N, C-alpha and C positions, 0 to 999 in steps of 0.2 A: 661768450658773455652776451646776453641779450640787450644789454644797455650800452650806450656810448658809441665810440668809434672803433670799428673792427676792420683791420686790414684783410683784404680778400686775395685769393690767388690771382696773380696777374698784375697786382699793384694798386688796384682800386681800393676804396674804403667804403664800408657801409656805415652810415650815420643813422642812429636811432634815438628817438626821444619820446618818453612817455609824458604827454602834455594833454590830459583829458579836458582841461578848461580852455585850450587854445583852439580857435577856428582855423588859423593858418600858421604854419611854421616854415621858415626858410633857413637854409644853410648859408652862412657867410663864410666863404672859403678864401684863404690866402696861402698860396704855396709859391715855390720859386718860379713856377711856370704860369700861374694864373691867379686872377682874383675874380670871384664870381659870387652871385647870390642865386641859389638854386632852391626851388620849392621841394619840400618833403611831402611825400604822398601820405594822406591820412589812411590809417589802417584801423582795424577793429580795436575796441577797448581803449581808445585814447592814444594809440601809438602813431608815430609819424616816422617815415623812413625815406632815405634816398641813398643811392650809390654814386660816388663821384671819384674822379681821378685826383687822389690826394695822398701822396706818399708820406711816409714817416717824416715828421718835422713840420708838416703843414699846420697852419693855425686855422682855427674854425670857431664859430659861435653860432647860436640859433637866434633868429629874429622872431619874436612872438607877435602875431597879428599885425604885422607891418610896423611895429613900434620898437620896443626895447630889445636890444640884443643881450643875450645871456650866455655864460659859459655852460659847458656840458656838465650836468650834475654827476656823471660817471666819467669825468675827465681823468685820464691817466697822468696828465701833466698840465700845469698852468704856470708857465714860466714867469709871467708878468703879474702874478697875484690873482686874487679871487674875482676881481671885476673885469679882467681882461680875457681875451680869447683862450681857448684850450689848444692843446697840441696833440696831433696824431702821434702815437707811440707804437713801435713794433715790439711787442712783448717777447718775441723770440730772438731778438738781436743780441741779447747778452749771452755770452758763452760761459755757462756754468762749469765749474771745475770741482764740484763737491758731490758727485754722483754717489759716492760711497757713504755719505753722511745719512744716518738713520735716526738722528736725534739721541736723546738720553732718557733713561728711565726717570720718572718723577722723583724717586727717592734720592737721586743724586743732585737734585736742584739746590743750588745756593744762588739766590737771585740778587742782582745789582740793578736797582732802578736808576735810570739816568734820563736827563733832558738833553737832547742832541745839541741844542743851541748853547747851553750853558756848560756843557761837559768839557769843552776845550776852548781856547782863545778864538779859534776860527769858527767854531759852532757849526761844523758840517759833518756829513756822513763820512767823508774821506778822512777828516781829521780824527774822528773817533777811532778809526782803524789803528792809528798809531799808538793808542793806549791799551789795546787788547792784551798785549804781552803782560802788562802789569796786573791786569785783572785776573788773567788765567793763573799767574804766579801767586796771587793772593789766595786763590782757592775758589773764586767765583766760577760757576758753571752755567749761568744763565743771565743774559741781559734782559731787562724789562724796559723797553723804550717808552717814554711818555708819548702821547699821540703825535703822529707825524703827518696826519692828513692836512691838506692845504687850509691855512687860516688867514685872516686878513692881516696885512702888514708883515713885518719881518721878525716880530718878537711876540711870543705867546706861549703859555703853558701847553697848549695843544687841544684844550677842551672846548675851544671856540671854532673848531673846524667846520667847513661848509662844503668841501669837495672830498668826500670820503675815500675816493680811489686815487687821488693825486698826492704823492709825497710832497711835503712842503718844499717849495722852490728855494727858499733861503738856505736849506740844508744841502741842496744839490739835486741834480736830476735823478730820475728813477734808477738809472743804471748805477749811480753811486750808492743808493740804498742797497741794491742787490750786491754790490761789491762789499759793503759792510757785513751783510749777512753771510756771504761766502767766507770772508776773513774770520768772522766769529766762529764759524764751523771749523775752519782750519785750526783754531785755537781750542777746540773742544767745547765751545760755548754755544748754548742754545740762544735763540732770539725770540722773546715774547713781545708782542706789540700791543700796547694799550689802545683800545678802540672805543669810540663813544657812540652808542646807539640809543641814547635816551633823549637827545636834542640836537639841533643844529645851532651854530653860533649866531650872534646877533647882527653880524655884518657880512654881506656877500652871499646870503642865502636867497635865491630868486625863485624857489619852488612855489611860494604862495602865488606867484604871478600866473603860472600855467599848470600847476599840479597841486592845488590846495588839498587834494585828497591824501597827500603825504602826511597830513596832520589831522588829529582827532580833537575837535573842540570840546568834547565831553571830558577830556583829561587835561591836566596841566603838570608842569614840572617847575622846580625852583629856577630854571634857567630859560624858560620860554615854552613855546607850543610843544605839546606832546606829539611824538611820532605815532602815526596811525598803524598799529599792529593788529587791531581787532575790530575796526569799523568797516564801513562800506568802502570797497575798492582796496582793502588792505592787502590783498594777495600780492599785487605788484610791489607794494612797499616792502612786504616781508621778503620777497625774492631779491629785491635790491640789496638788503642788508645781509641776507644769507650769501649772496654772490660776493659781497664785499669781504665777508669773513673768509670765504674760500680763496678769494683773490690774493689776500696777503699771505696765506699759507701756501698756496700753489704757485702763484706767479713770482712771489718774492722769497719763497721757501722759508718763511718764518716757522718757528717750531711751536707756535701757539699764540693765543690771544689773551689779553686781560680785558674783560668787559667792565667798563666803568659804570658804577652806580646802577646796578640792575634793579635796586629797590625803587628807582625812579622811572623804570620802564612800565608803562601801563598796558597790560595785555591779558585779556581773559580767555584767549584762544586755548585750544588743546591740540597739539602742544603749543606752549607759549614760545615767543621768539627766542628766548635763551635756550630752551630745550631743543628747538628746531636747529639752531646754530650748532649746538653741541653734537646733535645727531649727524648733521651734514659733515662736520669735521671728522667724526669717528668713522662714518661710512665712506668718506672720500679719502683724503690724504692720510688719515689715521690708520688705514688698512695696510699701509706700506712703511710707515715710520712712526716714531713717537710724536704725537701731537697733543698739546696740553691746552686746556681751557681753565683760566683763572678768573675768579669773580670778585668784585667789590659789592658787598650786600650789607647795608647798615641794619637790616632787620634780623640778622643772625639766623637766617633760615638755612636748613640743612637739606632740603629735598633735592637740590641740585648736586649735592655732594655724596649721595648714596653710592655704595660700592656693591660689587657682586657678592655672592655668598661666601667667598673666601677673603673678603676685605682687601682684595688685591687690585682689581681694575675698577676705575670710576665709571659709573653708568653715563654721566654727562660731564661734570667738571672735575678737574684734577684737584683743585683747592680753592680756598677763599681767603682773602685778607682777614686776619684776626685782629680787629681793632681792640678787642678786650685785653689781649696781652699788652698791646701798646699803652692803652689808657691806664691800666693798673701799674705798669712799670713807670710811666711818666709821673703819676702821683707819688710813687715811692721815691723817685730820685729827685723830684723838684718840689714836692709839697703843694703844687698847684691844685686848686679844686674848682676853678671857674668852669662854666659851660658844662659840656658833657663829662668832664672830669668829676663833677659832683657825684655821679653815680658810683664812683670808685673810692671816694674819699673816706668813707666810713670804715671799710675793711679792705684796704688795697691788697694786703698780702694774701688774704683768703680769695679775693677775686683773681689775683694772679695765679694762685695755686690751682683753682678750678679751670682757668683758661688754659694753662699749660697741660693739665692732666686730662681734661675732658673736651677741650676745643673752645667752648664759649663759657664765659663767666655768667652771662645772662641767658638762661634757657627757659624763658617763660615768666621770669620774675618781673614785678613792676619796676619801671624805670622812672625815677623822680624827674630826671631831665626831660622825659617825654610825657610829663603830666600824670604819671602813675600808670600809663598804659603798659601792658605786658610786652616784653621784648624777647625774641629768640625762641628757639625750639631745642629739644633734647639733642645733644651732640656726643654724649659719652660712648655711643656705639660705633662711632667713626674712628678710623685710624688717625694718629697724630699728623700724618702727612697730608691729610685733607685740609690743613690749616697753615697759613703763612704767618709767621711771627716776625715782628719788626719793632725797632725802637724809633725809627724816623722814616718818613716818607715825604714826597713833595707836599702832600696835604698838611701833615702834622707840623712841618717846618714852615712851609709857605703861607699857611693860614694864620700864623702869628703876625702881629702888626709889623714887626721888624725882622721877621724871617730868621730868628735866632735858632741855631742848632743846639742840641743838648750839651755839647761840649762847652757852650758859653753859659749855661744856666744850671748845670748839675754838678754836684761834688764829684771829683775824680774817682774816688773809691766806689761810690754808689754807681757811677756810670760804668765802670769796669765790671762790676757785679751784674748789672743789667745786660751788658753785652755778652757776658758768659752765659747768662740764662737763655738768651735768644739763640746763640750760636751752638750751644751744647744741649739743646732740647731737641727731641725728635721731630717737632714741627719744622716745616721748611723755612729756613731763615732768609730774610731779605735785608740788604743794606741799601741806604740811599746814597747816591754819589757823594763822595767826600767824607762820609761817615767813617770810613775805614781808617782815616788818619786824623780825625778830629778837625776837619776844615774850619777855618775861622770865617770864611766867606758866608754870608747869609744866603738863603734862598727865598727871594721875595716874590710877591705876586706881580707879574708884569704882562703887558699887552701892548698892541700897536694899532689901536682903532682910529677911525676918522675923528677929527677934533671934537665934534659935538658929543659923540658917544664916549670918547675918551674922557671928557670932562665929567660926564654922568657916572662913569665907572669909578673915577677917582673920588667923587663925592660919595657915592654909595659905599665904596670900600671904607672910607673913614667913618661913615655913619654906622657901619656894622659894629664898630668897636665902642660905640657910645654907651652900651649897657655895662661895660666893664669899668670898674671904679677908676682905673688908671687913665681912662680916656673920656671921662665925663665932661671935661671942659674943652671948648673948641681949640684952644691953643695946643693941648696935648695931641688932639686928633690931627691937627695941622702938621705935626712932625712925622706922621705916617707917610712913608714914601709914595709918591705918585706912580701908580702902575704904568702909566703911559710915558713916563720919562725914560729916555734911553739909558740914563745913568742907573736907574733901578735894575734894569736887565744886566748892565755891565757889572754891577756890584755882585750879582748872583753867579757869575762865572767862577768856576773852580780855579784856584791857584795851585798848579801842580808842583811848583817849587817847594811848597810847604811840606811835601812828603819826605823830603831829605833833611828837614830841620827839626830840632828838638822843640817841643815834646812830641811833635807829629810823627817823627820817625819811630819812636818807641810805641806810640799808639798803633801804628800800622803793623809793627812786628807782633804786637799782642794779638791783633785780629787775625793775622796770618797763622799764628801758632794755634789759636782756637779752631780755625777752620781745618788745619792739618789734623788736629785731634779728631775732629768730626769725621773727616774723610777716612781716617784709619780705623777708628773704633765704632762709630755710630752708623755711618752710611751703609756698610756691608750688611747690617742687621735690620735695616728699616723696612724692607719688604716683609709684609705680614705683621707689622707692628699694630697693636691695638691702642686703646686709650690707657690712661694711667690713674693713679690715685695720689692724694697728697695729705700731709699732716703739717701742723705748725707746732714746733717744739721750742720753748724758751725764746719765742720771738723769731725763730728761723723757719724757713720753708724747706720741706723735704718732699720732693716729687719722685715717684717711681713709675716706670713704664715697663711693660712686657714687650720685648723686641721679638723679631722673627727668630725662629730656632730655639726659643725657650730662654734666651738670655734676658737679663733685667738691667735697666739703666737707671741710675740714681743721680739726682741733682739736688744739692742743698745750698741755700743762699741766705745770708743774713743782711737785711736792709735796715735793721734797728740800730740805734746809736750806741748800744751796749753789746758786749760780747755775748754770744749764745752758746750754751752747752747742750750737746745732743748725747744723752746717756747711751743711746743705741745708734751709733753712726751708720751711715749707709754701708751696706754689705758689698763685698767684691773688691776688685783691684782698683786702687786709686789711679784715675786717669788724669785728673786735673785738680789742682788745689791752689788757692790763693788766700792768704790770711787764715789758714787752717793749722791746727796743732792738736796732737793726740794728748789726752789727759787720762792715762790709764786706758780703760776700755771706752772712754767717752771721746767725743770730738768737739773741739772748741772752734768756733768761727768768730773772728773779730768783725767789727762793723765793716761791711763790704766784702766779707769773706765768702768764697764759693768753693764747693767740693763736688766732684763728679766721679762716679765709680761704675765699673762694669762687672756685673755678677753673671758668670757663665753657668750653664746648667750642669 
């Protein structure tokens, strides 16, 4: 890797920093044998470099122009947080035991999104290993870890990271993360890592001091300065992030990445940075094993999702989060219509039908929430597996004022129907940690910034909700939990004892049963699946997909308050039914009823 600290044959370490705005750079080195300040030699194009006797475990920082000392932006470990020195790491010291692991085909994916810090009471990589048995037994095949890059403090969602190569020290050292990945593979679980390439966090980012070329003032993001992917000196910036993507997949053997909010990445290059990362993964580790790229893209764009001529292999990205499925289902099971849910309030069942059948509900139609601007592109030509369907995510739960999960706000029958629609549809399903047993713990927005920034974040968080009727008065906004309070984070940790208690035990059993049906009947036929079509009959939704091998999959659901009668019920063998009854040749679905069938050629 051309960035950071690299051990050399013989025990020395090469230190390299791109600091085009710095006149002088010095290495501050502290090891068991020495403490020293050594000059870095200036090289071409803004690089500075030196080689020093610094074994693994040595601490180091860079002094810029004789003044401030800063951590390495490509640090592999920062044990004392983002303002402290970095640590030299030997990337080859970990002895991997999973050489036979080649990943899993995308059609087998059942994703479980988790936050390492809130997943267990200990909040560490090692502690997460102890829960993998339960996830594998549930039917999960892929973990999607919220970002683990080093962030300020000990509590954060992960989207405020500032050292993209360093696993968060509060979760454990780099070898603990590798141990988690290895253990996941031993359980048959893929590991997808959420990475943030659209901004750096607001505390602990020192790049402006010595490499302002990392940012492009011509662009902006909702979270801060835009990263420079297409301006002057952007080549080095692009290489930094491409290497970062490869680093997590090669050095930590992750099975893929989820790119956060690619709609907020400003890049007019050809190829743009998303495409460049996708190609680097495919042409690198993807030649030897299954490597997947997942996107979050609020624009509903499909050009990253295109397949080859046989609709089998993605050209760039395996799949994209499908917010349209979530939003339509959320409106159906809660009745809420504030914010972006307004776009789904008028015809939520039709929006859901189109999203399940064709990928996106919005394929170029005007969005009232976005001021009438058109949203999305045609997606009906893509296979269902190019989309990830979900009912809950860190965003959709955590961006609520009190972090309530659906189990706390939706009617049980409607929630069960929605779960069946997600888990028994051909789109790749995703669960958010705790969803499988209807966890009562909220998932709140939390962080651990320095006092002044923490106060500003708490104030801004409460002001965000002032446009909602329930929070128009200051007293109601004052009840919104303070993100910087340690109690806010503590309240968000899962309570694993709930899994064995009623009604959570029954909820867990129902999710496991749905995933087992998916594994047995749907997954073997997903390769070669195309899009589908839908109809609404007597207030019930009926979606049909053509699967690989000529089979057809049918899913019918009734979210209305009255029973629905389908004169022509879904064809094929009944695979699942809840709240369904035959009436002669017709099928009746009670409110919350769901029916799934497989029609063989």
